[in-house]
Each structure stands twice: as C-alpha cells, then as structure tokens.
N, C-alpha and C positions, 0 to 999 in steps of 0.2 A: 445066249440072251442078247437082245437088241440093245445097243448102246445109245440109241437116239433119245432125245428128250421128249417126254410126253407132256403136252401142254393142254390146259383148259379141258380136261376130261373128268367125268364123274364116274366113280366106281361105286356101285350099289350092291350090297349084300354078297360081296365076293369073299369066298373062303380061300385066303392065300396060304393056308396050311396045306392045301391040296393042289392049288394052282399057283404057279410062279408069277411074280410080278413081271410085266412085259418089258421093263426097262430098269436102269439104275438111277435115272433122273426124272423127277416130276416137278413141273412148274404150274402153279395156279390150278391144281387139281383138287377134287373133293372126294374123300373116301367116306361113304355112309354105311354104317352097320356092317363093316367088313371085319373079318376074323384074321388077325395076325398073331395068334397065340404061338409063342416060341418060334416065330419065323425069323430067319437070319436076315436082318436088314443092314448088315455091316457093309459100309462103303456106299450105301444109297444116299442120294441127295433129294431133299424135299424143300422146295422154295415156294413161299406164298400158298401153302396148302391148308385145307381144313380136314380134320378128322372128326366125324360126328357119329357117336354111338358105336365106336369101334372098340375091339378088344385086342390090345397089344401086350397082354400079360406075358412076361418073361421073354419078349422079343430080344434078339441080340442087336446091339447098337454100336458095335466097334467102328469108329470113324464115320458114323452116320451123320449127315448134315441136316439139321432142322432149322431153316431160316424163315422167320415170320410165319410161324405155324400156329394155328388155333386148334386146340383139342377141346371138344365139347361132349359131355355125357359119355366119356370114354373110360374103359378099364385099363389102367396103366400099372398094374401090380408088378412089383419086383423089377422095374426097368432101371437100368444102369445108365442114366443120362450122362454120367461122368465119363463114359467111354466114347461119347460122341465127338465129332470134330469141333474143337473149341473155337475155331475161327468162324464157323457158320452155325451159330446157335442163338436162336431167339424164339420164344414161344409164349403162349398164354394158355391157361387152363380154366375151364368152367365146368363145374359139376362133375368132376372126375374122381374116380377111385384110384388113389395113388399110394396105397400102402406099400411100405418097404422099397420105395424108390430111392435112388441115390443121385444127388447133385454135387457130390463131394468135389471141392476145389474148382467148381465152375464159376465163370464170370457171367452172371445172368442178371445184370442190373435191370431194374424196372419191370421185372416179370410179374404178371398178374395171375394170382390164384384166387378164384371165386367159387365159393361153396364146394371146396374139394375136401376129401378125406385124405390126409397126409400122415396117417398113423405110422409111426416108426420110420418115417423118411429121414434121410441123412443129408444135411446141408453143411456139414463140417468143412471149414476152410473155404466156403463159397463166398462170392460177392453178390449179395442180394440187396445192395443198397437201392433205395427208392422203389422197392417192390411192395406189393400189397397182398395181404392174406385176408380176404373178405369172407367172413363167416366160414372159415376153414377149421377143421378139427386137426390139431397138431399134437395129439396124444403121443407121448414118447418120441417125438420128433427130435432129432439131434441138431443142435446149434452149438458148435464148438469152434472157436476162433473164426467165427463167421462175421462178415461185414454186413451189419443190419442198419447202417446209417440211413435215416429218413425212411425206413421201412414202416408200413402201416399195419399194426397188429390190433387196431381198435375194436374190431369185431371177431378176432380170432379166438378160438376156444382151446383150452387144455394145453397151452404151450408152457415150456420151461426155457427161459433164456437167462443165462448167467451173465450179469453185466460186467463181471470182472474178467471174463475171457472172450467176450464178444464186443465188437464195436457197435454201440447203440446210440451214438450222438444223433439227436433230433428224430429218433424213432418215435412212433406214436403208439401209445397204449391207453386203454380205457382204465378207469379206476377199478373196475371189476377184474381186470387182467393183471393188476399189480402182484397178485399172489404168484403168478408165473415168473416174476422177476426175483422173488424173494424165497422161492421154494428151498433152495440149498441151505437156508438158515434155520429150517425147521421151526418156524414161528407160526402162531395162529393169527389170522387176520379176520376180523369180524366186521 
C-alpha cells in the first residue's frame, strides 16, 4: 500500500469492501456514496475530509485519526469512535444514522450532531461540553459520568440524563425535555 498523502481528491461510489484504499493518509478529500462496511480503517488518517452518503457500518477504527471531518447523510452503525486516535479527533454529524456507536471516554468538546439518530449510542465518561444535539433522537443513549456542561439539548428527543451523575452546569434543555432529566424518579409530568 502506498504511504503517500492523498490530497484534494474526490472518491465517488467506490466500494472499499472490494477495493483497498490507495493510501493511509487523506487530506481535504471527499468521499461520496462510498461503501466502507466492515472495512479495517485502523491506523488511517483523515484530515479536513467530507463523507457524504457513505456507509461505514461496523468499520474498524483502531487508532484511526479523524480531524475536522464532516459526516453527512452517512450510516455509521456500530462504530467504536472510542478506539480512534484521541489526539486527532474532531468531527460533526448531519443527518446520520448512528445507532450503537460508542464515544466512551472521548474528549469531543463542541461536537455538532444535527438531525441524527443516536439510538443506544454510548457517551459514558465522555467530554461533550459545548456540544449540540439539534433534532437528534437519543433513545436509550447512555450518558453516565459525562461532561455535558453548556451542551444544547433544547431540540433533542427521547434523552435520559441523570443530573446526579453527569455534569450539566449551564446545559440547555427545553421545558418539554425536562422529563428526560427526571426519568429516574418515576414521576409523571403533565
């Protein structure tokens, strides 16, 4: 495999399950409608890249670097982002299917999640301070010992956040979302 950096290239409708990626490092590249299902991306570096309409379901991410990455309209089911290189990690997500993803113990301050389905995702012990969950479905998503300070949940749906075990100072919630903060008390809110 070539160890050169590939820059400013667009990959369109490439099935990487049958064709290997041409390098380990990509900078300012765009991947459109590409298939990465169960592809081993361990050790790869992606800098300033866009993934649009791609399927990365169950891709392997051991020590993968994602720096300034935009995921849009992607399937990211079962991804273990917590195995990524923690020193080079920043991304945003728009309209992505992210069920069963794990961000356990990651420091991903200011991450933007817009109109994503994060059912059963795991953010335990992560630092999500100043992040935003805009119109995201957080059904059965795990927030345990998570830093959620200044995080915006005002339009998030179906979340459960225990204020006793999470840092929520200056986090934003809508009145309709208060039930998600009080769920453990098994009370009725009308």
